[in-house]
N, C-alpha and C positions, 0 to 999 in steps of 0.2 A: 467499523462505522456501520454497518448494516445490523449487529448487535444492538447499539444504541438507538438507531434510528428507529426499526420496526420493533424492539424491545420497547421503547420508549411510546410508542403508539399503542402496543398491546397493555402497558401500563395504564396509559389513560383510559380505554375500555374498562378495565377492570375496576380503576378508581370510581368512573363514571356511574357502573352499575352498582358499585359498593355503596356509594353515597344516595344512590336512589332507593337502595333496601332499608338506609336510615331515615328514608322522609325528607331528604334535604330537596328543597326546589329545583326545579329544572335548569334555571338560570345561575344559581350559585353551583351545582352539579359541574355545569360547562365550564364555568370560570376556574373552580378549585382543581378539576381535572386537568385543564391545561394549563395552569400556572404553575403546579407544583413541580410535574416534570421539566420544565423549562426552568426553573430555579436549579432544580437538582443537577441539568445536564450544564448548566454555566458552573455551577460550583466545582464540576468534574472536569471542565476545560481549562480552571486557572491551574489545575497542577499538570495537565498535558495539553496544550494548545494545539488544536487539530487543524484550525486555519480558519479564517472567516469565511469561506465558501461552505464549509462543512457546517460551520453552526448557524448559517443563515437556512440552510437545508433542514436540519433538525427544527428548527424553529417554526418553519413553514409547515412540518409535517405535524408537529406536535399542535400548534394551534388550529389549522385546519381540521385534524383527527375531532379535538374538541368541540368546534364550531358546529361539525356534521352532526356529532351526536346531538348536541343541544337542538339542532332543527328537526331531527327525528323525533327527540323525546317531547318537543313542543306541541306534539299531536295527542289529541285527548285520549284518555284512557277508553280503552274499548272501541275508538273508531276503526271502523274498516275501511275506510275508505282508501283507495290507493293513493301512495305518496305523490304529490305533484311532480309534473316532470321537471319543473325548476332546480327544487334540491336534487334530483337524481342528476341534471346535467352538471350541476357543481360537483358531486360525489365524484363522476366521471372523469369530468377535467382534471380535479386534483389528483387522483389515482394515476391518470397517465402522467400528469406532471411529477409524481413522486418516482414513478419507474423512469422516466427519460432523464431527471435531473440524477436519480442515483446511478443509473447507468454511465452518466458522462464524467461524474465524480470519479467513479471508479477508473475507467479508461483513461482519464486526464492523469491519475496518480501511478497506475499498476500496468495501463496498456491494456490493448486489447488481447484478451485470453487466447493462448497459443492455439488452442484447436479452433478457436473461430479465427484467428489470423491465417491458419495453413488453409483454411476453406474460402476467404474472400479476398486475401492479400498476395500477390506474387512474391516467390522468394526474394530475398536481398539481395542486392546488386553483387555479380560477381562470386555468389556463392549458393550453395542450395538449402542454406538455413533459412527458417521461417524469420520473416522481418519482424524487428524489434519495435515495438509501437510505444513503449513508455517515454513520458516527458524526460528528456535528456538535460533540461536544465535553460536558464537564460543564457542566450548568446548575447556577448558585449560585441558592439561596434566601434570603429575608429581607430586612432594609431595604437591603443593600447591593445586591443584585440588584434592587430596585426603582429605585436610583440609577441603575446601569448601563443598565435599560431605559429611564429618562427621557433620558439621556444621549444613548444610541442615537437614540430618536424626534428630540431635538431636534437632532442631527448630520444626522439624513435630513431633515427640514426645511429646515434650512439649505442642505443639498446641492441639495434641490429648487428652491429659490428663487434658485440662482445661474443656472438656465436653461441650464447648459453642455450641451452635447450630444457626447459620447463615444462614438466605436465603437473595437472592438478586430478586428484581422485578424490571423490567421496561426495562429491555436490551433484549428483546426477540426479537422484531421486529424495529430495529432501521434502520432508513434512513438518508443518509448523508444531513446535514443541516439543519434536522428538530429535534427540542428541545423534548427530551422525559424526564421524571421524574424517576430517580433512586431512590429506597426504600429497605433499607437494615434492615431487621429485626433481632435481636441477642437477643439471650436467654442464661442466664447463666446455669450451668450443673443442679440446682433444677428446671429449668423450668422458672423461673422468668425473666422479663424483664430484659436486662443487660442494666443499667444506667449510666450516666456519662462518658462514652467512648468518646475516641478522634477519629473520623472516618475520614477517607480521602479515594481517588480514583484517582489511576494514568491510564490515557488512553495513550497506546502506540502500535506500529506497532510491531508485532511479529519478533524477533531478533534485534530488538531496543535497545539500553540501555537507550537512553534519551527521557522521557515521552513528548508526544506531549500536554498532560494538567494535572494539577493536581487540584483537585477540594477538597474542603473540604464539610463533609456532616454535618447537623444541626439535633441535635435530637428534631423532632416535637412531638413524643408522647415516652411514656417510651419504651426504646428500640428500636425504629424505627427511622432510620437515613436516611434523604434525600437532595437531591441535583438535581437541573436542568442538563441535560448533553445534549451537541450538539455535534456530531463527525463531523469533518467537509469534510472527503471524504469517499467514498464507499471503500468497499474491506475487508481484513482481518484485525481485531484490538484486542487488550487484554485489559479489565479491570482488575487491579489489585488494590483489596480493603483491606484495613488493618483497624483494629479495636485495639486499645490500651487503656486499664486502668491499672493503676499504671504500674507494671513490666510486666503484662500479654499482651500480643499481639496474635491477629489472622490475617491470611492472606488467601484470597481466591483470586483465578483468574478465569477470565470467557472469553471466545471466543468470539468475535463478528463479524458475517458475514454481514456487512453494505450494504444495497443495495443503489443502485443510486437513485439519489433527483428526485421526480417525479413531 
């Protein structure tokens, strides 16, 4: 999001001064430099819908950037008088608004960064792990919600009775765009390798119902299931891993704090 947000603002500035070099009037410089990126981003959004709040944020940044440039450009050439305090207040207001809104958008989709959460938030209840703050999805209410909770508790109880010991390795230090090898080791209740299970992993953003990737794991050794994984973007992700053998099923989720590509 930040690439398109601030990249678009930079494109507006470049386009504005490029039009100025060709002698286009200040009014039309502002109109053209503001409208072109807006149309371009709307076209990009049709193939990969980011959400109405993200689009609104982009539109506000683009149009405000073009407006501020037009206000500054309206000053007469060679005028040395300081810019009036009114336009300064407007620029400071929009700059603060962009920073606050951008921060809220990132926190709402990916949660508070782990480094910041460790500093300002207490650890999760009954554990020493850092609290997970990413949006976990819409919580339903009513009779259907009660049924879902009962089904979840029954599934958890059945999973615990299986006694399977499942460990996940390879997702500790994941970077965006870099391939890593996921290895899931599973043992049955008697400590023997869990052979012949069907294993899969879904990679999704917290709070999103639709998975970004669904990968099948291959049993390379007795009870060991592997697959290469490449996370496309940095931020918070969830890896949902499922093992199924006959009518028995075991599910485990792991939160990923994916670093930016270096």
